[in-house]
NUVO-490120 format. One record per residue (C-alpha): residue in one letter; chain; z, y, x. Coordinates in steps of 0.5 Angstrom, whole numbers, m for minus. Example, Ala and Ser with C-alpha at 12.3 -4.5 7.8 and 13.67 -1.06 7.14 Angstrom:
BEGIN
<r><res>a</res><chain>A</chain><c3>16</c3><c2>m9</c2><c1>25</c1></r>
<r><res>s</res><chain>A</chain><c3>14</c3><c2>m2</c2><c1>27</c1></r>
This chain:
BEGIN
<r><res>r</res><chain>A</chain><c3>21</c3><c2>33</c2><c1>m31</c1></r>
<r><res>v</res><chain>A</chain><c3>25</c3><c2>37</c2><c1>m36</c1></r>
<r><res>y</res><chain>A</chain><c3>30</c3><c2>35</c2><c1>m40</c1></r>
<r><res>s</res><chain>A</chain><c3>28</c3><c2>33</c2><c1>m47</c1></r>
<r><res>e</res><chain>A</chain><c3>34</c3><c2>36</c2><c1>m51</c1></r>
<r><res>k</res><chain>A</chain><c3>31</c3><c2>43</c2><c1>m49</c1></r>
<r><res>i</res><chain>A</chain><c3>24</c3><c2>41</c2><c1>m52</c1></r>
<r><res>k</res><chain>A</chain><c3>23</c3><c2>42</c2><c1>m60</c1></r>
<r><res>e</res><chain>A</chain><c3>19</c3><c2>36</c2><c1>m63</c1></r>
<r><res>t</res><chain>A</chain><c3>14</c3><c2>41</c2><c1>m66</c1></r>
<r><res>e</res><chain>A</chain><c3>12</c3><c2>43</c2><c1>m59</c1></r>
<r><res>l</res><chain>A</chain><c3>11</c3><c2>36</c2><c1>m57</c1></r>
<r><res>l</res><chain>A</chain><c3>7</c3><c2>35</c2><c1>m64</c1></r>
<r><res>k</res><chain>A</chain><c3>2</c3><c2>40</c2><c1>m62</c1></r>
<r><res>f</res><chain>A</chain><c3>0</c3><c2>35</c2><c1>m56</c1></r>
<r><res>f</res><chain>A</chain><c3>3</c3><c2>28</c2><c1>m58</c1></r>
<r><res>s</res><chain>A</chain><c3>3</c3><c2>23</c2><c1>m63</c1></r>
<r><res>p</res><chain>A</chain><c3>9</c3><c2>22</c2><c1>m67</c1></r>
<r><res>e</res><chain>A</chain><c3>11</c3><c2>16</c2><c1>m64</c1></r>
<r><res>q</res><chain>A</chain><c3>10</c3><c2>19</c2><c1>m57</c1></r>
<r><res>v</res><chain>A</chain><c3>14</c3><c2>25</c2><c1>m59</c1></r>
<r><res>e</res><chain>A</chain><c3>20</c3><c2>20</c2><c1>m61</c1></r>
<r><res>e</res><chain>A</chain><c3>19</c3><c2>16</c2><c1>m55</c1></r>
<r><res>i</res><chain>A</chain><c3>20</c3><c2>23</c2><c1>m51</c1></r>
<r><res>m</res><chain>A</chain><c3>26</c3><c2>25</c2><c1>m55</c1></r>
<r><res>n</res><chain>A</chain><c3>29</c3><c2>18</c2><c1>m54</c1></r>
<r><res>k</res><chain>A</chain><c3>29</c3><c2>19</c2><c1>m46</c1></r>
<r><res>e</res><chain>A</chain><c3>33</c3><c2>24</c2><c1>m42</c1></r>
<r><res>f</res><chain>A</chain><c3>27</c3><c2>27</c2><c1>m39</c1></r>
<r><res>y</res><chain>A</chain><c3>20</c3><c2>29</c2><c1>m41</c1></r>
<r><res>e</res><chain>A</chain><c3>16</c3><c2>27</c2><c1>m35</c1></r>
<r><res>g</res><chain>A</chain><c3>9</c3><c2>30</c2><c1>m34</c1></r>
<r><res>h</res><chain>A</chain><c3>4</c3><c2>29</c2><c1>m28</c1></r>
<r><res>f</res><chain>A</chain><c3>m3</c3><c2>32</c2><c1>m26</c1></r>
<r><res>w</res><chain>A</chain><c3>m6</c3><c2>25</c2><c1>m26</c1></r>
<r><res>d</res><chain>A</chain><c3>m4</c3><c2>24</c2><c1>m33</c1></r>
<r><res>p</res><chain>A</chain><c3>m10</c3><c2>24</c2><c1>m38</c1></r>
<r><res>r</res><chain>A</chain><c3>m8</c3><c2>30</c2><c1>m40</c1></r>
<r><res>p</res><chain>A</chain><c3>m3</c3><c2>34</c2><c1>m35</c1></r>
<r><res>l</res><chain>A</chain><c3>1</c3><c2>39</c2><c1>m39</c1></r>
<r><res>l</res><chain>A</chain><c3>7</c3><c2>43</c2><c1>m36</c1></r>
<r><res>p</res><chain>A</chain><c3>13</c3><c2>46</c2><c1>m39</c1></r>
<r><res>v</res><chain>A</chain><c3>13</c3><c2>54</c2><c1>m39</c1></r>
<r><res>e</res><chain>A</chain><c3>19</c3><c2>58</c2><c1>m41</c1></r>
<r><res>v</res><chain>A</chain><c3>17</c3><c2>63</c2><c1>m46</c1></r>
<r><res>q</res><chain>A</chain><c3>22</c3><c2>68</c2><c1>m50</c1></r>
<r><res>g</res><chain>A</chain><c3>27</c3><c2>63</c2><c1>m49</c1></r>
<r><res>q</res><chain>A</chain><c3>23</c3><c2>57</c2><c1>m51</c1></r>
<r><res>i</res><chain>A</chain><c3>19</c3><c2>51</c2><c1>m48</c1></r>
<r><res>s</res><chain>A</chain><c3>12</c3><c2>51</c2><c1>m49</c1></r>
<r><res>f</res><chain>A</chain><c3>7</c3><c2>46</c2><c1>m46</c1></r>
<r><res>f</res><chain>A</chain><c3>0</c3><c2>48</c2><c1>m43</c1></r>
<r><res>d</res><chain>A</chain><c3>m5</c3><c2>45</c2><c1>m40</c1></r>
<r><res>w</res><chain>A</chain><c3>m4</c3><c2>44</c2><c1>m33</c1></r>
<r><res>g</res><chain>A</chain><c3>m9</c3><c2>47</c2><c1>m29</c1></r>
<r><res>n</res><chain>A</chain><c3>m16</c3><c2>44</c2><c1>m30</c1></r>
<r><res>r</res><chain>A</chain><c3>m20</c3><c2>38</c2><c1>m28</c1></r>
<r><res>d</res><chain>A</chain><c3>m27</c3><c2>40</c2><c1>m32</c1></r>
<r><res>k</res><chain>A</chain><c3>m32</c3><c2>43</c2><c1>m27</c1></r>
<r><res>k</res><chain>A</chain><c3>m35</c3><c2>46</c2><c1>m34</c1></r>
<r><res>a</res><chain>A</chain><c3>m29</c3><c2>50</c2><c1>m36</c1></r>
<r><res>p</res><chain>A</chain><c3>m28</c3><c2>57</c2><c1>m34</c1></r>
<r><res>f</res><chain>A</chain><c3>m22</c3><c2>56</c2><c1>m29</c1></r>
<r><res>p</res><chain>A</chain><c3>m21</c3><c2>54</c2><c1>m22</c1></r>
<r><res>t</res><chain>A</chain><c3>m21</c3><c2>46</c2><c1>m21</c1></r>
<r><res>t</res><chain>A</chain><c3>m14</c3><c2>45</c2><c1>m19</c1></r>
<r><res>g</res><chain>A</chain><c3>m7</c3><c2>45</c2><c1>m21</c1></r>
<r><res>w</res><chain>A</chain><c3>m4</c3><c2>49</c2><c1>m16</c1></r>
<r><res>a</res><chain>A</chain><c3>m5</c3><c2>57</c2><c1>m14</c1></r>
<r><res>k</res><chain>A</chain><c3>m3</c3><c2>58</c2><c1>m7</c1></r>
<r><res>q</res><chain>A</chain><c3>1</c3><c2>64</c2><c1>m6</c1></r>
<r><res>e</res><chain>A</chain><c3>m3</c3><c2>67</c2><c1>m1</c1></r>
<r><res>s</res><chain>A</chain><c3>m9</c3><c2>67</c2><c1>m5</c1></r>
<r><res>i</res><chain>A</chain><c3>m5</c3><c2>70</c2><c1>m11</c1></r>
<r><res>e</res><chain>A</chain><c3>m3</c3><c2>76</c2><c1>m6</c1></r>
<r><res>k</res><chain>A</chain><c3>m10</c3><c2>77</c2><c1>m3</c1></r>
<r><res>g</res><chain>A</chain><c3>m12</c3><c2>78</c2><c1>m11</c1></r>
<r><res>r</res><chain>A</chain><c3>m17</c3><c2>72</c2><c1>m11</c1></r>
<r><res>w</res><chain>A</chain><c3>m13</c3><c2>70</c2><c1>m18</c1></r>
<r><res>n</res><chain>A</chain><c3>m14</c3><c2>77</c2><c1>m21</c1></r>
<r><res>w</res><chain>A</chain><c3>m21</c3><c2>76</c2><c1>m25</c1></r>
<r><res>l</res><chain>A</chain><c3>m16</c3><c2>71</c2><c1>m29</c1></r>
<r><res>q</res><chain>A</chain><c3>m11</c3><c2>77</c2><c1>m30</c1></r>
<r><res>p</res><chain>A</chain><c3>m5</c3><c2>72</c2><c1>m29</c1></r>
<r><res>k</res><chain>A</chain><c3>2</c3><c2>72</c2><c1>m32</c1></r>
<r><res>p</res><chain>A</chain><c3>8</c3><c2>70</c2><c1>m28</c1></r>
<r><res>a</res><chain>A</chain><c3>10</c3><c2>63</c2><c1>m31</c1></r>
<r><res>m</res><chain>A</chain><c3>17</c3><c2>60</c2><c1>m30</c1></r>
<r><res>i</res><chain>A</chain><c3>16</c3><c2>52</c2><c1>m30</c1></r>
<r><res>p</res><chain>A</chain><c3>23</c3><c2>50</c2><c1>m32</c1></r>
<r><res>i</res><chain>A</chain><c3>23</c3><c2>43</c2><c1>m29</c1></r>
<r><res>i</res><chain>A</chain><c3>29</c3><c2>40</c2><c1>m25</c1></r>
<r><res>k</res><chain>A</chain><c3>25</c3><c2>35</c2><c1>m21</c1></r>
<r><res>g</res><chain>A</chain><c3>18</c3><c2>34</c2><c1>m17</c1></r>
<r><res>l</res><chain>A</chain><c3>15</c3><c2>28</c2><c1>m15</c1></r>
<r><res>e</res><chain>A</chain><c3>10</c3><c2>29</c2><c1>m9</c1></r>
<r><res>k</res><chain>A</chain><c3>8</c3><c2>23</c2><c1>m5</c1></r>
<r><res>g</res><chain>A</chain><c3>13</c3><c2>18</c2><c1>m8</c1></r>
<r><res>v</res><chain>A</chain><c3>19</c3><c2>23</c2><c1>m6</c1></r>
<r><res>w</res><chain>A</chain><c3>23</c3><c2>26</c2><c1>m11</c1></r>
<r><res>f</res><chain>A</chain><c3>26</c3><c2>33</c2><c1>m10</c1></r>
<r><res>d</res><chain>A</chain><c3>31</c3><c2>37</c2><c1>m14</c1></r>
<r><res>l</res><chain>A</chain><c3>28</c3><c2>44</c2><c1>m17</c1></r>
<r><res>p</res><chain>A</chain><c3>35</c3><c2>47</c2><c1>m20</c1></r>
<r><res>e</res><chain>A</chain><c3>32</c3><c2>53</c2><c1>m21</c1></r>
<r><res>g</res><chain>A</chain><c3>25</c3><c2>51</c2><c1>m24</c1></r>
<r><res>a</res><chain>A</chain><c3>18</c3><c2>53</c2><c1>m20</c1></r>
<r><res>e</res><chain>A</chain><c3>14</c3><c2>59</c2><c1>m21</c1></r>
<r><res>g</res><chain>A</chain><c3>7</c3><c2>59</c2><c1>m24</c1></r>
<r><res>l</res><chain>A</chain><c3>1</c3><c2>63</c2><c1>m26</c1></r>
<r><res>l</res><chain>A</chain><c3>m1</c3><c2>63</c2><c1>m34</c1></r>
<r><res>v</res><chain>A</chain><c3>m8</c3><c2>64</c2><c1>m35</c1></r>
<r><res>e</res><chain>A</chain><c3>m12</c3><c2>65</c2><c1>m41</c1></r>
<r><res>k</res><chain>A</chain><c3>m20</c3><c2>65</c2><c1>m42</c1></r>
<r><res>e</res><chain>A</chain><c3>m23</c3><c2>64</c2><c1>m49</c1></r>
<r><res>d</res><chain>A</chain><c3>m17</c3><c2>63</c2><c1>m52</c1></r>
<r><res>d</res><chain>A</chain><c3>m15</c3><c2>57</c2><c1>m48</c1></r>
<r><res>k</res><chain>A</chain><c3>m9</c3><c2>58</c2><c1>m44</c1></r>
<r><res>r</res><chain>A</chain><c3>m7</c3><c2>54</c2><c1>m37</c1></r>
<r><res>v</res><chain>A</chain><c3>m2</c3><c2>54</c2><c1>m32</c1></r>
<r><res>y</res><chain>A</chain><c3>m2</c3><c2>53</c2><c1>m25</c1></r>
<r><res>m</res><chain>A</chain><c3>4</c3><c2>51</c2><c1>m20</c1></r>
<r><res>i</res><chain>A</chain><c3>5</c3><c2>56</c2><c1>m15</c1></r>
<r><res>t</res><chain>A</chain><c3>5</c3><c2>53</c2><c1>m8</c1></r>
<r><res>e</res><chain>A</chain><c3>7</c3><c2>56</c2><c1>m1</c1></r>
<r><res>a</res><chain>A</chain><c3>6</c3><c2>53</c2><c1>6</c1></r>
<r><res>a</res><chain>A</chain><c3>12</c3><c2>47</c2><c1>7</c1></r>
<r><res>s</res><chain>A</chain><c3>18</c3><c2>49</c2><c1>10</c1></r>
<r><res>d</res><chain>A</chain><c3>20</c3><c2>44</c2><c1>16</c1></r>
<r><res>d</res><chain>A</chain><c3>25</c3><c2>41</c2><c1>12</c1></r>
<r><res>y</res><chain>A</chain><c3>20</c3><c2>39</c2><c1>6</c1></r>
<r><res>k</res><chain>A</chain><c3>15</c3><c2>37</c2><c1>11</c1></r>
<r><res>k</res><chain>A</chain><c3>20</c3><c2>32</c2><c1>14</c1></r>
<r><res>h</res><chain>A</chain><c3>22</c3><c2>29</c2><c1>7</c1></r>
<r><res>v</res><chain>A</chain><c3>15</c3><c2>29</c2><c1>3</c1></r>
<r><res>k</res><chain>A</chain><c3>10</c3><c2>29</c2><c1>9</c1></r>
<r><res>h</res><chain>A</chain><c3>6</c3><c2>35</c2><c1>5</c1></r>
<r><res>k</res><chain>A</chain><c3>4</c3><c2>41</c2><c1>8</c1></r>
<r><res>r</res><chain>A</chain><c3>4</c3><c2>45</c2><c1>1</c1></r>
<r><res>m</res><chain>A</chain><c3>10</c3><c2>46</c2><c1>m3</c1></r>
<r><res>p</res><chain>A</chain><c3>12</c3><c2>49</c2><c1>m10</c1></r>
<r><res>v</res><chain>A</chain><c3>15</c3><c2>56</c2><c1>m10</c1></r>
<r><res>g</res><chain>A</chain><c3>22</c3><c2>55</c2><c1>m12</c1></r>
<r><res>k</res><chain>A</chain><c3>29</c3><c2>53</c2><c1>m9</c1></r>
<r><res>k</res><chain>A</chain><c3>28</c3><c2>45</c2><c1>m7</c1></r>
<r><res>k</res><chain>A</chain><c3>34</c3><c2>40</c2><c1>m5</c1></r>
<r><res>n</res><chain>A</chain><c3>36</c3><c2>33</c2><c1>m5</c1></r>
<r><res>y</res><chain>A</chain><c3>30</c3><c2>29</c2><c1>m3</c1></r>
<r><res>s</res><chain>A</chain><c3>30</c3><c2>22</c2><c1>m5</c1></r>
<r><res>d</res><chain>A</chain><c3>25</c3><c2>16</c2><c1>m7</c1></r>
<r><res>k</res><chain>A</chain><c3>29</c3><c2>15</c2><c1>m13</c1></r>
<r><res>k</res><chain>A</chain><c3>28</c3><c2>18</c2><c1>m20</c1></r>
């Protein structure tokens, strides 16, 4: 989730119909998920929010087929072939296995580009005991997390 008021309508019109943009702007938050037909993540670029395709689900595309980049694989140089750039994903909430959690400082990501196609991957790390207890998942996004809940 990211606050809708922080998003410019012109950015949304690159990906959504005018009717969808109006619907997004009338809500408090834009909410995107990796399982959406076209998953998008917001990225803060020069103080503005831009949207990029979230990872890759197309086996024919020249990108890793996932939406996440393990911190350990980045450190081992496995992403170097894509010349990744750090990305700040200004989301305020995340959802995993039906559990919402706050990300008050956003999440970290990698922005990659190949053949004029840009993608963003959310960086994950081994889950903390607290995250495992609440979310029951072995990986978590890199970013400060708090306030676990089954409510939006």
